[in-house]
N, C-alpha and C positions, 0 to 999 in steps of 0.2 A: 504493500499499499504505498503511495507516494505522500509527502509531506502536506501537500492540500488537503486530500481526502481524507486523511488521519486527522489532522486538524477540526474539519468538518464533523468526525465521528466523537471523536472527546468533547469539542466545544458545543454548548447551545446552540438552540434555533436563534435564538434574540444576538445572541454574540457574532454570528456567521450570517444574519442573514442580510441583504445587502439593502435597508431602509436606513442606513447612515448619511446617505444622499454623496459622499464623497466621489463618486463616481461621476462628476458633475464638470463641465468645464470652467464654472465658476471655482470652485478647489484645483484645477488644473494652474489657473491663474497663480495660486497662491505658491503651488509647488516651483512654477517659474520664478517666480519672485525670491522663493527662500533659496533657492541655486543662486540665483548672481541680484542680490539686492544694490539698490542706487546707496551710492555714498558721494555726498558734493566734493571731497578730497580721495577718501579711500577709492570708491567705485564710480566715479564720474558716469561713466558708461553701462551701467547697471539699471536693472528695470526698475522703474517708480512703480510705488504700492499706492492703486488709486483703485483696487478692489475693497479698500477696508474704512471701514464706515464707522472713523473715531474722530471724536472731538476735542481737538487737543487746542484750541484759540482762546480756550479761557485761564489756560494752568497758572497764569502769572497771579491772578487775582486767588485763584487756592490756596497757592503757595503762600501770598503775601500773609493770610489768613492762620495761615496754619505756623509762620514764625509768631504772630501777635496772639498766637491763641495755645500756648506750649503746654498748658494745662488741660486742652481735649486729649492728648495722650498722654498713656499710661507709661511710655518709656522716655518721659522725662522727669526731670527733678521736681517741676511744679504738678505732675500729675501721676507720681510715683505712688502716692499715697491710694489709689482708687487701684492699684495693679491686682491685690487680693480677691477684693469684689469680682472685678472683670473677669479676670482669668478663671474664675470657679464657675461663672454664669452659664448656663447650659439648660436653662427653659425654654423650649421648642417657642414659646409663644413671644420672647426677643422681650427685651428691655422696655419697658413701659416708655421710658423715655426717648429713644429712638422711636418708636411707632408713632408716638404722639410728633416727633419732628417729621416724620416720612408724610403724615396725612395731612398735615398745616403745611408743608411742603408743597403736594401734589394740589391741594387747594390753591395754593399761593400760584401755581405755572398756570392752575386755568382761571384765571383771573377772579379768584376768589367768588365765584359763581355756583359754588359745588363747596359743600363740607364735607369730608371723609372721616369714616369712624376708624378711629384708631384699635377696634377690639376685631375689625373684619380685614385688618392688614396680616398679611400672612406671608411668612418670609419663604425665598427658595434661594436655590445658588444662581444669581444671575437670570434673563428673562429666557435663557434656554429651559433653565430651571424649572420655573413659572410655567412656561407653555405646557412643558410634560406634564408636570403636577395635576395644571386644569385638565387635561386628556386623561389622566388615572381616574381624577375624579366624577368626569362626565361620560366618558366611554368606554366600551367592551371592544377586544382584538374583533376586527372585521368590520366595527361601524366607521360611521366615516362625518367628517365635518367638510361643507363648502369653504371655498377659498377665491376671493375673486382675481384674477390673473391682471398684471403680472405681478408675482410676489414672493417673497423673500427666500432664495433658495435652501435655507438653513432649517425651515419649516419641516421640509421631510426628515430629516433628523431628531428636529425639538418635536415635533409631534408625533412621527410614526413610528422611530426605530424600535424605542423598546414598550409602545405602548399597543402597537399593532394596529395602530387606527388609520385609515384611509383618507386622501385628500381630493375632495370633487374638484376639478378648477370650472369656475364660473367667468366665463370668457368675455373680456372687455375688450374693446378696438381704438383705438387713436381716432376712428371718424367720429367719436362722440367723446371725445378727450378720456376714454378709459374709464367713463361714470360706470356706476354698479346699476345696472337697471333692472326693473320688477321683472320685465321680461327674459332677462339670462337667468334671474335668480329662478325661475319657475321652471325654464327650460331642464337647466341642471339639475334641480328638485325632481322633476318629472322623469329625467332618464333616469336618475339615481332608484328612484319606487320602481320604473319597469325592471331594474336590472336586481330587484330584490335587493338593496345594500339600504341597511339601516340609515337615514341622516339623523345624527343627533345634535349637530348644530352651523353656525357659521361662524368663521372668523375672518375680523379686517383688522386691517393695520390703519392707525390713522393719529397721525401724517404717514402716509403711504409707502414704504419700502420696496421699491424703488421709484416713485414716482416723485416725492418729495411734494404729493398734493394734500389737502385736508378737506374732510369732508363736511358739506355743507349740513344746515340745521334739518333741512327737508330731506337729506339724503340719511342723514341718521335715524330720522322719525320714520323713515318710509321702512328702513331694514330692521328696528324694533319690530314695526306692525307685520312685518312678514313673520318674524320668529314667532312672535306671538301667535299668530293665524295658523302657524305647523306646529306650534306648542315645542318648539328646538331651542337651543341654546344660541346665545352671542356672545362670543367672545373678541374682547375689543382689546388688540396689542394698542397700547397707546406710549410707547418708550420714547418717541421722538416729540412728545406734546411739549417741550421746551425750545423747541429747534425752529420753531413759527419765527419768519423774518419780521424785522421791528415793524414795517410799513406795512403789512399783511393785515389782512382781518383778526381778530382775536381768534384762535384758539377754540373749539367745540370738542367737548367730550362726550359719551354716551351717558354719563352722570348726570351730565347738565341736563340732557335732552330728556330723559325719563320722568325728570321732575315736570315738566310740562307735559306729559301726557297722563291725560283721565284714566286711560284703561291701558295698562303695563303690567304686563308679568313680571315683578322685579327680578323674581326668583330665576329666570334666565338668561340675568343681566352678568358678565363678568368681566373685568378688567383684568389687564397686564399691565406690568410696570416696570422699571428699573433705574438705577442711576448710570447707567454705564452709556448711554446717549445724548442725556441731556447734561451731565456734568463730565462726561469723560471718564469713568469710573468704571470699565470693565473689567478690570484687575481685583475688584473690590466685591466683585460677585454678588450683589446686591439686586435681587429678585422679586416683585411682590404679584401677589396676586391677591385683589380685590374683589372679594362676591358679595353679591345680593342677598344669596342663599345660605341659610343658615345651617343649613346640613353640607353645602360645601364646605363653608368655614370649619366647620367641625371636624370634618373629613381630613380638609388639607391641612389643617394646622397640626396634625397626627402625621400626615406625611412627611410637613416640613422638616421633621428629624432627619431627615436622608440629605438635605443640603440648607443647611442654617448659615446664613452670614454668622462671620466670626464675631464674638462679645467684644471683641478690640474695636473692629471695625463700626460695628455699632454706636459702642461708647465715641468716637470721635465724630460719627456723623450726625450723632444727638446733638453735639454741640454745634456743629457747622451750622448743620440746617434750624437751629432754634435763633441763631443770630439774624435778626430779620434786618440789620442795616447790608449785611454781609449779601443773604438772597435777594433784596429789591436788587442790590446793587449788580450781582453777578447774572440772575434772568435779563435785567437791559441793557446790559454787555454783551451779554452771548449770542439772542437776538440781534445784534447791531453789528457782530463781527462777523457770524454764519452769513448776514446778507451781505455784506462789503465783500466776502471773500468770493462770495455766490457770483455776485457782478463782474466780477475781475474776473472771472470764469467766461460767464457770458460773452463779456467784450473781446475776450479774447478769439472765441469761437466764432462771432458774428463778424471779426475780419477775415476768416477764410469760409466764408457761407456756411457753417454748420449749424443744422438747426438743433435745438434742445427742445424738451417737452416744457412749456409752462411750468415754474414751480416757488412754492411759498414756504416752504419748510425743508427740514431734511438736512444731512450731508455731503449731500449726494445730488445729482442731477441725472435726464433721462435723456442721453444724448442719439440725435438720430444722424444713422449714416447711410440711409439706405441707397443714396448714390455713389456711393464707393462698392457698392458689389455689383459682382461681376452679372448676379440675375438675383431677383426676388424669393431668394431659398434658405432656409436654414443651414444647409451645407457651404452657402455662399459666406453666410454669416459668418460660419465659424472658421474658413477662410481666411476672411479678414482680421478676424479676431486673432489669429494664429501670427497673421502680421506686425499688429499693432503689438502684441506681447515679443516677439522675435526680432522684430526689426525696428519698429520706433520704441521699443522696450517702456511700455506702458502697460502695468495690468488693470486693464478695466475689463468689465463683466457682461457677457453677451446677454442678451434678450430671452434667447433660447433658455438659459439656465433659469429664469425667472417665470419659465412656462409663459411666454409672451406669446401671444397668437399670431406677431406679426414680425418677418426677421427684418433685421436693421437697425434694433433698437440696442443701446448698450450703458449699462449705469457707471457713473464717473463720478469717484468719493472727491471731495475737496477741501475736506477740513482735518486730514491728520497730518500736514506738511506746513513747514514753514514757507516765508512768501519767494526766497530764492528758488525752492524745487518748483512752487507754482511757475515761473517762469521758465525754468527748463523744460517743464513739463506741456507749458503751450506750445515751445518751440518745435518740440517733438509732434505735436498737434500739425503744426502748420508746415513742417517736412513731409506730413504724410498728405496733406490735402492743397499743396501747393500755394507758398506764400503769394508770388509774385503775380499769377494769374485769377487768385481768386475763385478757383473752378477745382474740382475737385480732377487730381490727376491721373493719367491713364495709366490701368495696371500694369501695364508691361513692366516696370522696373522694380516692379514685387512678386511677379509671376516665378520666380525660380523657388523662390519661398512657399509661394503656394502650394506647390506639386510635392512638398516635402509629405512625408507620409507617417503624420501623425493621425492620431485617433481622435475622437471627440471623448475619448476617456481617461486619456494618459498622455503626454508625449512621446517618452522614451521609456527603456529599461532602467536610466537613473534616477527615472522622477522618484520625489519622497514618498514611502510607503505610510500607509497609518501607525505601521508596526518600526517607522523608522526611528531611533535615537530621536533624531528631530524633531521639535513640536510639531505633531500634527496640526494643518491649518484646521481643520475642523473645530478645535479647540480656542480660536482663535476668532474665527471668521465671523462676521456680523453685513 
């Protein structure tokens, strides 16, 4: 018996199934970056990471707060007197002051128009853990959740890998600005029923990853009405809530909308949140499930023992998020800086006639490169993507990995780099499309690369394995 078959025999089906989602161009781009990472002096010809939705634009504000508040850490002379209490704390309810602070922060992010109950704050290991946690509470293996396209590729891992839940795409199109229509929802729901699939709910991201758009009040009310009629759950991933640009309309949460609806089954509504995107803390692994269902709260709280936020992290964040002056300044400056960075990229793209989907939030934009495709197919999209990775040296993410129904779209992240790297990235994009003519260049100069024998699943035999000593991109990817 060869080693591969022996491994399949010795390990569980959950451990060896292919629902982890790593066999995707989205993660292949990560592997290409890991093999040849850009550095301004040590490796200036390396791949620039634009596939990582990290928010690094306000770290100076956070670092200043830490320096000015040493008592918030148990590892300083000013805070060490709290060491024993914090180090011994293991209640999976979490520190009361932490839950209070998170609840207040979530309210502040949503303009103070909705209040959150600290006793409904449930912890998990980042948004990944929170999404899996809510699936374990709401669905059995084989059950399904509907999800509008395009959607975050990591949802295949987060929602399906260990829970064995299915995802049913609700296809949305650029012709109507990728709006989630009632017709598309009904069509997906009907098809699932015809195939004897048990639909347990609908999951949405607001703001959207990868579109960078927010759902308006009427759309949210329509979605709530739909799930009420079908008596299925609505899970709202709101992890980008504080990334709405400063000049954009106020963010509307589903928690705000249901306050305005007279007939609403609140027990079907659940919110996923984290501090990974809004504050740039993915390493702190702060994931939150907020449910309006008492039974889910009780169940998820017990499950949270598998992915608690460390008490040391809770302690520091409780202090930081309770500082009203800091919170107000951070939220304002974060929105302003994100919009400023977004506009810099937009202007750079406009110089070479690249179209991007209009957005008002997020750490990325949805770039339209349809004019550079050899033909309007997903195969052509992947060919172009390989050129961008290997010749242009930019790790952007192809739309097909987001389950987009149309070839030619790419997600480009812009908040995980400094201004110098932004300029280099824009110059590389200009190289691709032709700076002088401001028109898409012919593909002949790239033709040799287009014929490289790469599959859509991996680049070559040296691609980083999920079993490599190097950290798997699945650990970081967002």
